[in-house]
Residue frames as qw, qx, qy, qz and C-alpha x, y, z in Angstrom:
[[0.012, 0.240, -0.366, 0.899, 16.08, 91.48, 43.41],
 [0.630, -0.304, -0.158, -0.697, 12.37, 90.70, 43.79],
 [0.817, -0.151, -0.557, 0.005, 13.18, 87.31, 45.26],
 [0.479, 0.059, -0.543, 0.688, 15.20, 88.92, 48.03],
 [0.294, -0.480, 0.022, -0.827, 12.38, 91.13, 49.30],
 [0.035, -0.009, 0.844, -0.535, 11.32, 90.39, 52.85],
 [0.181, -0.508, -0.813, -0.219, 7.79, 89.06, 53.29],
 [0.195, -0.779, -0.477, 0.357, 5.38, 91.89, 54.24],
 [0.118, -0.579, 0.184, 0.786, 7.07, 94.47, 51.97],
 [0.639, 0.638, 0.425, 0.067, 6.14, 95.67, 48.51],
 [0.514, -0.080, 0.297, 0.801, 8.25, 97.22, 45.76],
 [0.253, 0.844, 0.142, -0.451, 7.66, 100.75, 44.55],
 [0.774, 0.308, 0.370, 0.412, 8.69, 100.17, 40.91],
 [0.311, 0.881, 0.095, 0.342, 8.96, 103.84, 40.00],
 [0.223, -0.902, 0.301, -0.216, 11.03, 104.89, 43.00],
 [0.659, 0.329, -0.639, 0.222, 12.92, 101.64, 43.48],
 [0.167, -0.379, 0.624, -0.663, 11.96, 101.55, 47.16],
 [0.405, -0.275, -0.871, -0.034, 10.20, 99.09, 49.39],
 [0.385, -0.398, 0.153, -0.819, 7.28, 99.89, 51.64],
 [0.021, -0.027, -0.943, 0.330, 6.23, 97.81, 54.61],
 [0.264, -0.519, -0.745, -0.324, 2.65, 96.70, 54.95],
 [0.336, -0.769, -0.488, 0.242, 0.56, 99.35, 56.74],
 [0.313, -0.479, 0.064, 0.818, 2.93, 102.21, 55.78],
 [0.445, 0.832, 0.182, -0.275, 2.22, 104.95, 53.29],
 [0.764, 0.144, 0.303, 0.552, 4.35, 104.68, 50.17],
 [0.284, -0.354, 0.102, 0.885, 6.27, 107.69, 48.78],
 [0.000, 0.255, 0.587, 0.768, 3.74, 108.13, 45.99],
 [0.349, -0.086, 0.247, -0.900, 1.03, 108.81, 48.57],
 [0.703, -0.105, -0.530, -0.462, -0.84, 105.53, 48.10],
 [0.573, -0.418, 0.539, -0.453, -2.06, 103.76, 51.20],
 [0.065, 0.153, -0.983, -0.080, -1.57, 100.06, 51.54],
 [0.552, -0.292, -0.570, -0.534, -4.79, 98.05, 51.10],
 [0.535, -0.298, -0.722, 0.321, -4.35, 96.74, 54.61],
 [0.122, -0.106, -0.329, 0.931, -4.51, 100.29, 55.96],
 [0.372, -0.108, -0.254, -0.886, -7.87, 100.94, 54.30],
 [0.544, -0.277, -0.771, -0.181, -9.51, 97.88, 55.75],
 [0.452, -0.540, 0.240, -0.668, -11.70, 98.49, 58.77],
 [0.001, 0.176, -0.943, 0.283, -11.38, 95.96, 61.58],
 [0.482, -0.347, -0.712, -0.374, -14.27, 93.55, 61.89],
 [0.191, -0.218, 0.524, -0.801, -16.49, 94.47, 64.83],
 [0.012, -0.312, -0.940, 0.140, -19.21, 92.57, 66.64],
 [0.134, -0.649, -0.553, -0.505, -22.84, 93.63, 66.44],
 [0.462, -0.751, -0.371, 0.293, -22.61, 94.93, 70.02],
 [0.415, -0.347, 0.121, 0.832, -19.73, 97.22, 69.09],
 [0.103, 0.330, 0.541, 0.767, -21.65, 98.35, 66.01],
 [0.294, -0.758, -0.554, -0.178, -24.74, 99.16, 68.10],
 [0.487, -0.646, -0.190, 0.556, -22.60, 101.05, 70.60],
 [0.334, -0.050, 0.312, 0.888, -21.14, 103.08, 67.72],
 [0.077, -0.564, -0.573, -0.590, -24.63, 104.03, 66.53],
 [0.429, -0.777, -0.442, 0.130, -25.66, 105.07, 70.04],
 [0.476, -0.473, 0.003, 0.741, -22.56, 107.23, 70.49],
 [0.236, 0.226, 0.456, 0.828, -23.17, 108.84, 67.09],
 [0.193, -0.747, -0.561, -0.300, -26.51, 110.09, 68.43],
 [0.161, 0.341, -0.375, 0.847, -24.73, 112.03, 71.22],
 [0.478, -0.559, -0.665, -0.131, -27.21, 110.83, 73.86],
 [0.401, -0.343, -0.418, 0.739, -25.70, 113.16, 76.47],
 [0.034, -0.012, -0.129, -0.991, -27.41, 116.03, 74.63],
 [0.253, -0.425, -0.783, -0.378, -30.93, 114.55, 74.87],
 [0.198, -0.525, -0.581, 0.589, -31.74, 116.51, 78.02],
 [0.031, 0.236, -0.147, -0.960, -32.14, 119.50, 75.70],
 [0.392, -0.129, -0.603, -0.683, -35.15, 117.81, 74.07],
 [0.432, -0.375, -0.816, 0.085, -36.60, 115.92, 77.04],
 [0.156, -0.286, -0.445, 0.834, -36.74, 119.01, 79.27],
 [0.300, 0.090, -0.146, -0.938, -39.12, 121.01, 77.01],
 [0.506, -0.197, -0.751, -0.374, -41.28, 117.90, 76.55],
 [0.383, -0.348, -0.740, 0.430, -41.57, 117.56, 80.32],
 [0.001, -0.235, -0.224, 0.946, -42.33, 121.27, 80.67],
 [0.387, -0.021, -0.424, -0.818, -45.02, 121.27, 77.98],
 [0.518, -0.274, -0.799, -0.132, -46.64, 118.16, 79.45],
 [0.277, -0.317, -0.621, 0.661, -46.60, 119.69, 82.94],
 [0.170, 0.145, 0.001, -0.975, -48.28, 122.84, 81.64],
 [0.492, -0.132, -0.622, -0.594, -50.94, 120.73, 79.93],
 [0.469, -0.313, -0.801, 0.203, -51.55, 118.78, 83.13],
 [0.118, -0.264, -0.427, 0.857, -51.87, 121.98, 85.13],
 [0.302, 0.090, -0.190, -0.930, -54.41, 123.45, 82.70],
 [0.657, -0.071, -0.522, -0.540, -56.52, 120.29, 82.35],
 [0.606, -0.404, 0.531, -0.433, -55.74, 118.14, 85.37],
 [0.946, 0.128, 0.290, -0.071, -55.25, 115.12, 83.11],
 [0.047, 0.692, -0.650, -0.311, -52.12, 113.66, 81.51],
 [0.955, 0.235, 0.005, -0.178, -52.21, 110.83, 78.97],
 [0.564, -0.554, 0.551, 0.268, -49.03, 108.72, 79.43],
 [0.737, 0.333, 0.509, 0.296, -49.33, 107.36, 75.87],
 [0.341, 0.909, 0.110, 0.213, -49.15, 110.86, 74.45],
 [0.344, -0.872, 0.339, 0.085, -46.28, 111.73, 76.77],
 [0.700, -0.250, 0.593, 0.310, -44.21, 108.72, 75.64],
 [0.635, 0.559, 0.446, 0.292, -45.10, 109.21, 71.97],
 [0.127, 0.988, -0.022, 0.091, -44.17, 112.88, 72.12],
 [0.474, -0.730, 0.457, 0.181, -40.86, 112.12, 73.85],
 [0.734, 0.020, 0.588, 0.340, -39.93, 109.47, 71.27],
 [0.500, 0.772, 0.313, 0.235, -40.85, 111.77, 68.36],
 [0.045, -0.982, 0.181, -0.031, -38.78, 114.65, 69.72],
 [0.603, -0.538, 0.545, 0.224, -35.84, 112.38, 70.56],
 [0.748, 0.301, 0.507, 0.305, -35.92, 110.88, 67.06],
 [0.356, 0.899, 0.118, 0.228, -35.82, 114.33, 65.46],
 [0.311, -0.888, 0.337, 0.040, -33.06, 115.42, 67.84],
 [0.727, -0.282, 0.567, 0.266, -30.96, 112.32, 67.14],
 [0.668, 0.540, 0.403, 0.316, -31.44, 112.67, 63.39],
 [0.126, 0.984, -0.042, 0.118, -30.39, 116.31, 63.62],
 [0.510, -0.701, 0.468, 0.172, -27.20, 115.28, 65.42],
 [0.753, 0.068, 0.565, 0.332, -26.43, 112.81, 62.62],
 [0.463, 0.819, 0.237, 0.242, -27.04, 115.48, 59.97],
 [0.177, -0.952, 0.249, 0.015, -24.65, 117.73, 61.86],
 [0.680, -0.403, 0.554, 0.260, -22.01, 114.97, 61.97],
 [0.716, 0.390, 0.488, 0.312, -22.34, 114.29, 58.25],
 [0.340, 0.897, 0.133, 0.250, -22.14, 117.89, 57.05],
 [0.341, -0.877, 0.327, 0.090, -19.36, 118.91, 59.43],
 [0.711, -0.230, 0.578, 0.326, -17.30, 115.99, 58.10],
 [0.627, 0.546, 0.451, 0.325, -18.14, 116.65, 54.44],
 [0.157, 0.967, 0.018, 0.198, -17.16, 120.31, 54.82],
 [0.662, 0.328, -0.394, 0.547, -13.86, 119.41, 56.49],
 [0.310, -0.749, 0.175, -0.560, -14.78, 121.00, 59.82],
 [0.876, -0.444, 0.160, -0.099, -14.36, 117.87, 61.93],
 [0.472, 0.618, -0.601, 0.184, -10.78, 116.71, 62.55],
 [0.662, -0.002, -0.701, 0.264, -8.83, 114.47, 64.90],
 [0.183, -0.017, -0.559, 0.808, -9.18, 116.92, 67.80],
 [0.435, -0.300, -0.235, -0.816, -12.93, 117.53, 67.35],
 [0.495, -0.159, 0.625, -0.582, -15.42, 116.42, 69.98],
 [0.851, 0.281, 0.313, -0.313, -17.34, 114.40, 67.38],
 [0.014, 0.552, -0.750, -0.364, -14.98, 112.03, 65.54],
 [0.788, 0.177, 0.524, -0.272, -17.58, 109.48, 64.41],
 [0.782, 0.617, 0.084, 0.013, -16.62, 109.84, 60.75],
 [0.132, 0.858, -0.492, 0.061, -13.09, 111.17, 61.21],
 [0.335, -0.446, 0.820, -0.125, -12.04, 108.02, 63.09],
 [0.509, 0.128, -0.716, -0.460, -14.18, 105.88, 60.77],
 [0.312, 0.000, 0.806, -0.502, -16.25, 104.58, 63.65],
 [0.587, 0.530, 0.580, -0.197, -19.09, 104.68, 61.14],
 [0.362, 0.136, 0.541, 0.746, -19.09, 105.25, 57.40],
 [0.183, 0.134, -0.035, -0.973, -20.89, 108.29, 55.89],
 [0.480, -0.148, -0.630, -0.593, -23.57, 106.08, 54.32],
 [0.405, -0.324, -0.810, 0.275, -24.25, 104.53, 57.74],
 [0.060, -0.305, -0.363, 0.878, -24.85, 107.97, 59.22],
 [0.311, 0.046, -0.349, -0.883, -27.13, 108.96, 56.32],
 [0.515, -0.221, -0.753, -0.345, -29.32, 105.86, 56.53],
 [0.337, -0.344, -0.720, 0.500, -29.53, 106.03, 60.31],
 [0.072, 0.221, 0.146, -0.962, -30.67, 109.64, 60.03],
 [0.434, -0.064, -0.537, -0.721, -33.33, 108.68, 57.47],
 [0.469, -0.286, -0.835, 0.039, -34.53, 105.92, 59.80],
 [0.201, -0.339, -0.564, 0.725, -34.85, 108.31, 62.74],
 [0.241, 0.137, -0.103, -0.955, -36.72, 110.96, 60.75],
 [0.500, -0.146, -0.702, -0.485, -39.08, 108.21, 59.54],
 [0.399, -0.314, -0.792, 0.340, -39.55, 106.99, 63.11],
 [0.016, -0.248, -0.316, 0.916, -40.37, 110.53, 64.20],
 [0.391, 0.023, -0.365, -0.844, -43.00, 110.86, 61.46],
 [0.508, -0.234, -0.813, -0.160, -44.57, 107.54, 62.48],
 [0.270, -0.328, -0.654, 0.626, -44.75, 108.73, 66.08],
 [0.160, 0.168, 0.028, -0.972, -46.34, 111.99, 64.93],
 [0.482, -0.110, -0.615, -0.615, -48.98, 110.01, 63.00],
 [0.466, -0.313, -0.808, 0.181, -49.71, 107.93, 66.10],
 [0.109, -0.264, -0.423, 0.860, -50.02, 111.09, 68.18],
 [0.320, 0.009, -0.277, -0.906, -52.56, 112.44, 65.69],
 [0.544, -0.229, -0.735, -0.335, -54.67, 109.31, 66.08],
 [0.489, -0.378, -0.688, 0.380, -54.61, 109.58, 69.89],
 [0.185, -0.280, -0.258, 0.906, -54.66, 113.34, 70.40],
 [0.248, 0.781, 0.536, -0.202, -57.54, 115.81, 69.95],
 [0.145, -0.610, 0.253, 0.737, -55.10, 118.14, 68.19],
 [0.671, 0.680, 0.107, -0.276, -56.03, 119.10, 64.62],
 [0.873, 0.171, 0.244, 0.387, -53.86, 117.65, 61.88],
 [0.414, 0.781, 0.017, 0.467, -52.80, 121.01, 60.47],
 [0.342, -0.875, 0.250, -0.236, -51.68, 122.24, 63.89],
 [0.853, -0.360, 0.348, 0.150, -49.73, 119.08, 64.66],
 [0.789, 0.393, 0.212, 0.421, -48.09, 119.06, 61.22],
 [0.177, 0.909, -0.070, 0.371, -47.14, 122.74, 61.48],
 [0.479, -0.789, 0.363, -0.131, -45.42, 122.32, 64.84],
 [0.885, -0.192, 0.389, 0.170, -43.82, 118.93, 64.17],
 [0.746, 0.454, 0.220, 0.435, -42.47, 119.66, 60.70],
 [0.031, 0.952, -0.145, 0.267, -41.33, 123.07, 61.89],
 [0.602, -0.664, 0.445, 0.002, -39.15, 121.32, 64.45],
 [0.878, 0.101, 0.391, 0.258, -38.02, 118.68, 61.96],
 [0.526, 0.774, 0.068, 0.346, -37.01, 121.36, 59.46],
 [0.206, -0.919, 0.288, -0.172, -35.08, 123.21, 62.14],
 [0.769, -0.430, 0.458, 0.118, -33.12, 120.10, 63.12],
 [0.805, 0.317, 0.350, 0.360, -32.15, 119.44, 59.49],
 [0.369, 0.846, 0.077, 0.376, -31.46, 123.00, 58.36],
 [0.531, -0.812, 0.166, 0.178, -29.15, 123.59, 61.33],
 [0.364, -0.522, 0.610, 0.472, -26.32, 122.14, 59.21],
 [0.452, 0.254, 0.774, 0.363, -28.09, 120.63, 56.19],
 [0.269, 0.798, 0.496, 0.215, -29.53, 122.55, 53.27],
 [0.055, 0.947, -0.016, 0.315, -29.14, 126.24, 54.11],
 [0.732, -0.013, -0.397, 0.554, -26.82, 125.36, 57.00],
 [0.234, -0.918, -0.103, -0.304, -27.74, 128.05, 59.53],
 [0.773, -0.542, 0.039, 0.327, -24.85, 126.95, 61.73],
 [0.669, 0.073, 0.236, 0.701, -22.38, 128.10, 59.08],
 [0.128, 0.608, 0.204, 0.756, -23.88, 131.60, 58.86],
 [0.115, 0.120, -0.536, 0.827, -23.87, 132.26, 62.63],
 [0.570, -0.228, -0.057, -0.787, -27.58, 131.47, 63.07],
 [0.549, -0.016, -0.836, -0.005, -27.23, 127.96, 64.47],
 [0.112, -0.104, -0.721, 0.676, -27.80, 128.90, 68.11],
 [0.421, 0.110, 0.083, -0.896, -30.99, 130.74, 67.19],
 [0.661, 0.048, -0.587, -0.465, -32.35, 127.70, 65.35],
 [0.446, -0.056, -0.846, 0.287, -31.54, 125.41, 68.28],
 [0.083, 0.077, 0.506, -0.855, -33.14, 127.85, 70.73],
 [0.568, 0.096, -0.111, -0.810, -36.39, 127.96, 68.72],
 [0.656, 0.077, -0.692, -0.290, -36.54, 124.25, 67.88],
 [0.582, -0.181, -0.744, 0.276, -35.82, 122.88, 71.35],
 [0.004, 0.068, 0.427, -0.902, -37.39, 125.79, 73.16],
 [0.483, 0.209, 0.198, -0.827, -40.85, 127.15, 72.27],
 [0.627, 0.203, -0.546, -0.517, -41.55, 124.60, 69.50],
 [0.417, 0.032, -0.898, 0.136, -40.83, 121.52, 71.60],
 [0.109, 0.148, 0.653, -0.734, -42.77, 122.91, 74.59],
 [0.530, 0.236, -0.042, -0.813, -45.70, 123.83, 72.35],
 [0.561, 0.152, -0.743, -0.333, -45.66, 120.39, 70.71],
 [0.259, -0.071, -0.899, 0.346, -45.80, 118.56, 74.05],
 [0.234, 0.231, 0.461, -0.824, -48.52, 120.89, 75.35],
 [0.511, 0.229, -0.283, -0.779, -50.61, 120.73, 72.19],
 [0.492, 0.038, -0.836, -0.242, -50.83, 116.95, 71.91],
 [0.189, -0.215, -0.842, 0.458, -52.11, 116.76, 75.52],
 [0.182, 0.334, 0.326, -0.866, -54.57, 119.66, 75.29],
 [0.361, 0.595, 0.713, 0.079, -57.98, 119.73, 73.70],
 [0.302, 0.474, 0.317, 0.764, -58.64, 122.55, 71.17],
 [0.267, -0.869, -0.331, -0.255, -60.71, 124.55, 73.66],
 [0.628, -0.663, -0.023, 0.407, -57.56, 125.14, 75.74],
 [0.579, 0.204, 0.238, 0.752, -55.79, 126.88, 72.85]]
């Protein structure tokens, strides 16, 4: 009987049935071919990482940076472009990492599904470990930018650390750790993190201590 099986089929010994390649067998086991992800070029991989960041949401972090910098310029009449760029990159890195944390925890808790807006992990565009390591990289990048800002800005270290790590903690705890999003406090965390904290951060790195 085995010799008469058509190529591309496999025998379910227990049920006495055949299953075509790519189909799910009656015992609930996927074919190995179904589990394999298609090989993608490095450009497609990079595009997947960019989409996972949800770049369309970055206006929520760039707007407060622009506002804080404008307030600093109005109060001092001077704006350091290096500090402006460094602040924008730091805030964007924290924002992007927070989006990845949200993607990871929503998927791990079974909240994301085929009809969700974010299907990065549901559709296996990226693997969970890819999202985790990309988030770690972005948080590290944000910390490096914060260190550079300290070396260029007149802001005291304790003040910079308090504001920056306050924002970083908010971006992570939105869905990670405590998971404020899951106890109906997510909007409040987002409002604080990308509202007063981001504006204060951008203003503080441009302002000398006497303007506080």
